[in-house]
C-alpha positions in Angstrom: 54.6 138.6 76.4 51.9 139.8 78.8 51.5 143.4 79.2 53.6 144.3 76.2 52.1 142.2 73.3 54.9 142.1 70.8 54.5 141.3 67.1 54.9 137.6 66.5 56.7 136.6 63.3 55.2 133.6 61.6 58.4 131.5 62.1 59.0 132.7 65.6 60.0 130.0 68.1 57.8 130.1 71.2 58.1 128.7 74.7 55.3 126.8 76.6 54.4 130.0 78.4 54.1 131.9 75.2 52.0 129.3 73.4 49.8 129.1 76.5 49.2 132.8 76.4 48.7 132.8 72.6 46.1 130.1 72.8 44.7 131.3 76.2 45.3 128.0 77.9 47.4 127.1 80.9 51.1 126.2 80.6 50.3 122.9 82.2 47.8 122.0 79.4 50.4 122.9 76.7 53.0 120.8 78.5 50.7 117.8 78.8 49.6 118.1 75.2 53.3 118.3 74.0 54.2 115.2 76.0 51.2 113.4 74.5 52.0 114.6 71.0 48.6 116.3 70.8 50.2 119.6 69.8 53.2 120.0 67.4 56.3 120.6 69.5 60.1 119.9 69.6 61.8 119.0 72.8 65.3 120.6 73.0 67.0 119.1 76.1 64.5 119.6 78.9 62.6 122.5 77.1 59.7 122.4 74.7 59.6 124.7 71.7 56.9 125.6 69.2 56.9 127.3 65.8 54.1 129.8 65.6 53.3 129.1 62.0 52.9 125.4 62.8 50.7 126.2 65.8 48.5 128.4 63.6 48.1 125.6 61.1 47.5 123.0 63.8 44.9 125.3 65.3 43.1 125.8 62.0 43.1 122.0 61.5 41.3 121.7 64.9 38.4 123.9 63.9 35.1 122.1 63.9 32.8 123.2 61.1 29.1 122.4 61.2 27.9 119.9 58.6 26.1 121.4 55.6 
């Protein structure tokens, strides 16, 4: 994706590298979180896959709002 940012469809299936770029984290962090079930992912054979719409919802759920 780098260099030629393409439009991401909400139900698009992403790789670890694509999720890492999308969230601006390292692929190693995404891999570790997937193994630890800290981020929603599916393991297909030896590969991890992520649905962008699920990652977006998960990210929104992680937001910390100040107490009012």
